[in-house]
C-alpha positions in Angstrom: -47.3 -115.7 -44.6 -48.4 -112.6 -42.7 -51.7 -113.2 -40.9 -54.7 -111.1 -41.8 -55.7 -108.6 -39.1 -59.0 -109.0 -37.3 -60.9 -106.0 -38.7 -64.4 -105.3 -37.5 -66.8 -105.5 -40.5 -68.1 -101.9 -40.1 -64.5 -100.7 -40.2 -63.7 -101.6 -43.8 -62.3 -98.5 -45.5 -64.4 -96.4 -47.8 -64.6 -97.9 -51.3 -62.5 -95.9 -53.8 -60.4 -94.3 -51.1 -56.9 -93.1 -52.2 -53.8 -92.9 -50.1 -53.3 -89.7 -48.1 -51.1 -86.9 -49.4 -47.3 -87.0 -48.7 -47.8 -84.4 -46.0 -48.2 -87.4 -43.7 -51.0 -89.2 -41.9 -52.4 -87.0 -39.2 -53.5 -90.1 -37.3 -49.9 -90.6 -36.1 -49.8 -87.1 -34.8 -52.9 -88.0 -32.7 -51.1 -91.1 -31.5 -48.2 -88.8 -30.4 -50.6 -86.5 -28.6 -52.3 -89.5 -26.9 -48.8 -90.8 -25.8 -47.9 -87.4 -24.2 -51.3 -87.0 -22.5 -51.2 -90.5 -21.1 -47.7 -89.9 -19.9 -48.9 -87.0 -17.8 -52.3 -88.2 -16.7 -51.0 -91.6 -15.5 -47.3 -91.0 -14.7 -47.7 -87.8 -12.7 -50.2 -89.5 -10.3 -50.7 -93.2 -10.6 -47.1 -94.3 -11.3 -45.8 -91.7 -8.8 -48.4 -92.6 -6.1 -46.3 -95.5 -4.8 -43.3 -93.2 -4.5 -45.3 -90.6 -2.6 -46.9 -93.3 -0.5 -44.8 -93.5 2.6 -44.3 -89.7 2.8 -48.0 -89.1 2.7 -48.6 -91.9 5.2 -46.1 -90.4 7.7 -47.8 -87.0 7.3 -51.2 -88.4 8.3 -50.5 -91.1 10.9 -48.7 -93.9 9.2 -51.6 -96.1 8.1 -51.0 -97.7 4.7 -54.7 -98.5 4.5 -55.5 -94.8 4.8 -53.2 -93.9 1.9 -54.5 -96.8 -0.1 -58.0 -95.5 0.3 -56.9 -92.3 -1.4 -56.4 -94.2 -4.6 -59.7 -96.0 -4.1 -61.5 -92.6 -3.8 -59.8 -91.5 -7.1 -60.9 -94.7 -8.9 -64.4 -94.5 -7.5 -65.0 -90.9 -8.8 -63.4 -91.9 -12.1 -65.8 -94.9 -12.4 -68.9 -92.9 -11.6 -67.9 -90.2 -14.1 -66.8 -92.6 -16.8 -70.3 -93.3 -18.4 -71.0 -89.6 -18.7 -67.5 -88.9 -20.0 -67.8 -91.8 -22.5 -71.1 -90.5 -23.9 -69.6 -87.0 -24.1 -66.6 -88.3 -26.1 -69.0 -89.7 -28.7 -70.9 -86.4 -29.0 -68.5 -83.4 -28.4 -65.1 -82.4 -29.6 -62.4 -84.4 -27.8 -60.3 -81.3 -27.5 -62.7 -79.7 -25.0 -63.0 -82.8 -22.9 -59.3 -83.5 -22.7 -58.6 -79.8 -21.9 -61.2 -79.9 -19.1 -59.5 -83.0 -17.7 -56.1 -81.3 -17.8 -57.4 -78.2 -15.9 -58.9 -80.5 -13.3 -55.7 -82.5 -12.9 -53.6 -79.3 -12.6 -55.9 -77.9 -9.9 -55.8 -81.2 -8.1 -52.0 -81.3 -8.0 -51.8 -77.7 -6.8 -54.4 -78.5 -4.1 -52.4 -81.6 -3.0 -49.4 -79.4 -2.3 -51.5 -77.4 0.2 -53.6 -80.0 2.0 -53.4 -80.3 5.8 -55.9 -83.0 6.8 -56.9 -86.4 5.6 -60.3 -85.1 4.7 -58.8 -82.4 2.4 -56.6 -85.2 0.9 -59.6 -87.4 0.0 -61.7 -84.5 -1.3 -58.9 -83.3 -3.5 -58.4 -86.8 -5.0 -62.1 -87.2 -5.5 -63.1 -83.8 -6.9 -60.2 -83.0 -9.1 -57.9 -86.0 -9.7 -60.6 -88.6 -10.1 -62.5 -86.6 -12.7 -59.4 -85.2 -14.4 -57.7 -88.5 -14.9 -60.8 -90.0 -16.6 -61.5 -87.0 -18.8 -57.8 -86.3 -19.7 -56.3 -89.8 -20.3 -57.4 -93.3 -20.7 -61.0 -93.0 -22.1 -60.3 -89.8 -24.1 -57.0 -90.8 -25.6 -58.3 -94.3 -26.5 -61.3 -92.7 -28.2 -59.0 -90.3 -30.1 -56.8 -93.1 -31.5 -59.8 -95.3 -32.2 -61.4 -92.6 -34.3 -58.3 -92.4 -36.6 -57.5 -96.1 -37.1 -59.4 -99.2 -38.1 -57.0 -101.6 -39.8 -54.1 -101.1 -37.3 -56.2 -100.0 -34.3 -54.6 -102.4 -31.9 -51.1 -101.4 -32.8 -51.9 -97.7 -32.7 -53.5 -98.1 -29.3 -50.5 -100.0 -28.1 -48.1 -97.2 -29.3 -50.2 -94.5 -27.7 -50.4 -96.5 -24.5 -46.7 -96.8 -24.2 -46.9 -93.2 -22.9 -48.3 -94.8 -19.7 -45.3 -97.1 -19.4 -42.8 -94.5 -20.4 -44.1 -92.3 -17.6 -43.5 -95.3 -15.3 -39.9 -95.5 -16.4 -39.2 -91.8 -15.8 -41.6 -90.5 -13.2 -40.9 -92.7 -10.2 -37.2 -91.6 -10.2 -38.2 -88.0 -10.8 -40.7 -88.1 -8.0 -38.2 -89.7 -5.6 -35.7 -87.0 -6.5 -38.3 -84.2 -5.9 -39.3 -85.7 -2.6 -35.8 -86.2 -1.3 -34.6 -82.8 -2.4 -37.6 -80.6 -1.8 -40.5 -82.5 -0.2 -43.7 -84.3 -1.4 -45.8 -81.1 -1.4 -43.4 -79.3 -3.7 -43.4 -82.3 -6.0 -47.1 -82.1 -6.6 -46.8 -78.3 -7.1 -44.3 -78.9 -10.0 -46.7 -81.4 -11.6 -49.6 -79.0 -11.4 -47.7 -76.1 -13.0 -46.4 -78.4 -15.8 -49.9 -79.6 -16.6 -51.4 -76.2 -16.9 -48.5 -74.5 -18.7 -47.4 -77.3 -21.1 -50.1 -80.0 -21.5 -53.1 -77.7 -21.8 -51.8 -75.5 -24.6 -50.6 -78.6 -26.5 -54.0 -80.2 -26.3 -55.8 -77.1 -27.5 -53.5 -76.7 -30.4 -53.1 -80.2 -31.8 -56.1 -82.4 -31.0 -58.4 -83.2 -34.0 -61.3 -85.4 -32.9 -62.0 -87.3 -36.1 -60.4 -87.7 -39.6 -63.7 -86.6 -41.1 -63.2 -83.2 -39.6 -60.3 -82.5 -42.0 -61.7 -84.3 -45.1 -60.2 -87.8 -44.4 -61.4 -91.2 -43.3 -59.6 -93.6 -40.9 -56.3 -95.1 -41.8 -55.0 -92.0 -43.6 -57.2 -92.1 -46.7 -58.9 -89.4 -48.7 -62.5 -90.2 -49.7 -63.1 -90.2 -53.5 -66.5 -90.0 -55.1 -67.6 -93.2 -56.9 -70.7 -93.9 -58.9 -73.2 -96.2 -57.1 -72.8 -99.9 -57.9 -75.4 -102.0 -59.6 -77.4 -103.9 -56.9 -76.3 -107.2 -58.4 -72.7 -106.4 -58.9 -69.9 -108.0 -56.9 -69.1 -104.8 -54.9 -72.7 -104.4 -53.9 -73.0 -108.0 -52.8 -69.8 -107.5 -50.8 -71.3 -104.4 -49.2 -74.4 -106.4 -48.2 -72.2 -109.1 -46.7 -70.4 -106.5 -44.6 -73.7 -105.0 -43.4 -75.0 -108.5 -42.5 -71.9 -109.1 -40.3 -71.8 -105.8 -38.5 -71.6 -106.3 -34.7 -74.9 -106.5 -32.9 -76.8 -103.2 -32.4 -78.3 -104.5 -29.1 -77.8 -102.2 -26.0 -74.3 -102.5 -24.8 -75.3 -103.7 -21.3 -77.2 -106.6 -22.9 -74.1 -107.9 -24.7 -72.5 -110.9 -23.2 -69.0 -109.9 -24.3 -69.4 -106.6 -22.4 -69.9 -108.4 -19.1 -67.1 -110.9 -19.8 -64.7 -108.1 -20.6 -65.7 -106.2 -17.5 -65.1 -109.2 -15.3 -61.7 -110.1 -16.9 -60.4 -106.5 -16.9 -61.8 -105.8 -13.5 -59.8 -108.7 -12.0 -56.7 -107.8 -13.9 -56.8 -104.1 -12.9 -57.5 -105.2 -9.3 -54.3 -107.2 -9.1 -52.2 -104.8 -11.2 -53.2 -101.7 -9.3 -52.3 -103.2 -5.9 -49.0 -104.5 -7.3 -48.0 -101.2 -8.7 -49.1 -99.1 -5.7 -47.4 -101.3 -3.2 -44.3 -102.2 -5.3 -42.0 -99.4 -4.0 -43.1 -99.9 -0.3 -42.4 -103.6 -0.7 -38.9 -102.9 -1.9 -38.1 -100.2 0.7 -39.4 -102.5 3.4 -36.6 -104.9 2.4 -34.0 -102.2 3.2 -33.6 -100.7 -0.3 -33.5 -96.9 -0.6 -36.4 -94.9 -2.0 -34.6 -94.2 -5.3 -33.6 -97.8 -5.5 -37.2 -98.8 -5.2 -38.1 -96.3 -7.8 -35.7 -97.9 -10.2 -37.4 -101.3 -9.8 -40.7 -99.5 -10.7 -39.0 -98.0 -13.7 -37.8 -101.5 -14.9 -41.4 -102.8 -14.5 -42.8 -99.9 -16.5 -40.0 -100.1 -19.1 -41.0 -103.7 -19.9 -44.6 -102.4 -20.0 -43.6 -100.5 -23.1 -42.6 -103.7 -24.8 -45.8 -105.3 -23.6 -48.0 -102.6 -25.0 -46.3 -102.8 -28.4 -46.4 -106.6 -28.5 -50.0 -106.9 -27.3 -51.2 -104.0 -29.5 -49.9 -106.0 -32.5 -51.3 -109.3 -31.3 -54.7 -107.7 -30.7 -55.0 -107.1 -34.5 -54.4 -110.8 -35.2 -55.3 -113.0 -32.2 -58.7 -113.8 -30.8 -59.5 -111.9 -27.5 -59.3 -114.9 -25.3 -55.9 -116.0 -26.4 -54.4 -112.6 -26.0 -55.9 -112.3 -22.5 -54.4 -115.7 -21.5 -51.0 -114.6 -22.6 -51.0 -111.4 -20.6 -52.3 -113.3 -17.5 -49.6 -116.0 -17.9 -46.8 -113.4 -18.0 -48.2 -111.6 -14.9 -48.6 -114.8 -12.9 -44.9 -115.8 -13.6 -43.7 -112.3 -12.6 -45.8 -112.3 -9.4 -44.4 -115.7 -8.4 -40.9 -114.5 -8.8 -41.6 -111.4 -6.7 -43.5 -113.4 -4.1 -41.2 -116.4 -3.5 -37.7 -114.8 -3.7 -36.7 -111.7 -1.9 -33.3 -111.6 -3.6 -33.5 -108.1 -5.3 -32.2 -109.4 -8.7 -34.9 -112.1 -8.9 -37.5 -109.7 -7.6 -36.6 -107.2 -10.3 -36.7 -109.8 -13.0 -40.2 -110.8 -11.7 -41.2 -107.1 -11.8 -40.0 -106.9 -15.4 -42.0 -110.0 -16.5 -45.1 -108.7 -14.6 -44.6 -105.3 -16.3 -44.5 -106.9 -19.8 -47.8 -108.7 -19.2 -49.4 -105.8 -17.5 -48.5 -103.5 -20.4 -50.8 -105.5 -22.7 -53.9 -104.8 -20.7 -54.6 -101.2 -21.8 -54.2 -101.6 -25.6 -55.9 -105.0 -25.4 -58.9 -103.6 -23.7 -59.3 -100.8 -26.3 -58.8 -103.2 -29.2 -61.4 -105.6 -27.9 -63.9 -102.8 -27.3 -63.3 -101.6 -30.8 -63.8 -105.1 -32.3 -67.0 -105.9 -30.4 -68.7 -102.5 -30.4 -67.3 -100.5 -33.4 -66.0 -97.0 -33.7 -69.2 -95.1 -33.2 -70.0 -96.8 -29.9 -66.4 -96.9 -28.7 -66.6 -94.1 -26.1 -70.0 -95.2 -24.7 -68.8 -98.8 -24.3 -65.4 -97.9 -22.8 -67.2 -95.5 -20.5 -69.7 -98.1 -19.4 -66.8 -100.5 -18.6 -65.4 -98.3 -15.8 -68.4 -98.6 -13.4 -68.9 -102.2 -14.4 -65.3 -103.1 -13.4 -65.2 -100.8 -10.4 -66.7 -103.2 -7.7 -63.9 -105.7 -8.5 -61.1 -103.2 -9.4 -61.6 -101.2 -6.2 -60.7 -104.1 -3.9 -57.0 -104.7 -4.7 -55.2 -101.6 -3.4 -56.9 -101.2 0.0 -57.0 -104.9 0.6 -53.2 -105.1 0.3 -52.8 -102.1 2.6 -55.2 -103.6 5.1 -53.5 -107.0 5.1 -50.1 -105.3 5.7 -51.5 -103.2 8.6 -52.9 -106.4 10.2 -50.1 -108.9 9.6 -47.0 -106.8 8.8 -46.7 -108.7 5.5 -48.0 -108.5 1.9 -47.9 -112.2 1.4 -51.6 -113.0 2.2 -52.8 -110.3 -0.2 -50.6 -111.5 -3.1 -51.5 -115.1 -2.6 -55.1 -114.0 -3.0 -54.2 -112.1 -6.2 -52.8 -115.3 -7.8 -56.2 -116.9 -7.3 -57.9 -113.9 -9.0 -55.6 -114.2 -12.0 -56.7 -117.8 -12.5 -60.3 -116.7 -12.2 -59.8 -114.1 -14.9 -58.3 -116.7 -17.2 -61.3 -119.0 -16.8 -63.7 -116.1 -17.4 -61.9 -115.3 -20.7 -63.1 -118.6 -22.1 -66.6 -117.1 -22.3 -65.9 -114.5 -25.0 -68.1 -114.9 -28.0 -66.3 -113.9 -31.1 -67.4 -113.9 -34.7 
C-alpha cells in the first residue's frame, strides 16, 4: 500500500476544487525555472569555487585559509541578508527579488574578473555575490516552489533542487576547461555575461509568484464556488478539525523545532561546505590533474541528483528525524571512504555516497520548514534559519583551510567533522512532530 504523505493541515486543498485544464500545471514550469536558477546561482560560484581555489590562492600568496575566508565572507553576507530577503519574499513579487539577485550575481562575476587585491576580492564576494546568491537562488526558488505545491511539496522541492547538483556535474569540468584554456578571470567574465544575458530575461518572463495570481490554487487546481456548509455537517466538522491542528502561530523564534532544525542543518552545512570546497584540492594534492579532480566533483554532484529526488520523496512520507538520520548516515559512510583510503577509485565511490546523502539536505530543509511553519510563513522561517545556522555553518571551510596550512593535511579537520555529524544525529532526536 502506498503510504499517505505528511500534509500540513493548513495545506489541505480548497474544497470543491477541480483539476486544472489540460494546458498543464504551471507549477511544474515554476519547478523548471527554479531548477535553472539554482543551476546558475549555485553552480557558477559554489560548485566552481573549489576548481578556482588554487588559481586564486596562487594569485594572492598561496594561503588556503585566505581563499577559504572568501567563501566565509559570502556566507556571512548571505546570512545577514537572509531575514530581510525572507520577509520580502512573503510580501513582494518573487520575480523582482530573483531578478535583483541575478543582477547582483552578474555584477559580482564581472567584478571578480577585474580584481587585483585580496581586499577587492573580499569586497566583491560580500557586496555582490553574498547578496545575489541569497536573493536569486536557495531562499527564493524554495519559496517559489512551496507556493505552488502542498501535497507533493517535498518531491517538487527535490526536483527543483536537482538544479544544484546538475550544476555540480557540469560546472566543475567547464570551470576547469575555462581556467586551463583562458584563465580564471576570463572564466568569471563568461559567467557574468551568461547571467545577465540569459538568466535575467528568463526570470522576468516566466516567474509567477503564486498560483492565486493566475486564478489557481496549489497543486494545479482551479477554485470552484461552493455553498457554505451547515455548521453541523461533516465537512464543517472536518474543517474545524483542520483549523484545530494548524501549526502553532507562536513567533518563529520561539518554536522549539526552529532551533533544532537550525542546529541540525547548521552542522550538516558546516561539514558539507568544507567537503565540497576542499574536495578538488584534496584530489589534486594526490597528484591528479585539475580536470581529473573536477570529474570526482562531478560524480559527487551527480549522485546528489539522485539524493535530492530520493529525499524529496521521503520528506513527504517520513518523519523529519528519520530522514535526517538517513542523510547523515550516507554522508558519514562516504566521508569514511574518502578519509581512510587514498585509492582514487575508493575515494570516488566515497564521494558518490557522500554526494547522495548531501543531496537530500536542501529539499529536506525546505520540506521540513513547510511542514512546521506552513506556506504563508515559509519565506520568513527559511530566511530566519540562515543567520541562526551561520555561527555553526561558518566554521567548516576556513577551519579545514587553516588545519591544512598548519599541518599540511586535511585529516584533523575531517576527523572533527565526523564528530559533528554524530552531534547532528543526536540533535535530530529533539524534533517535535504532530
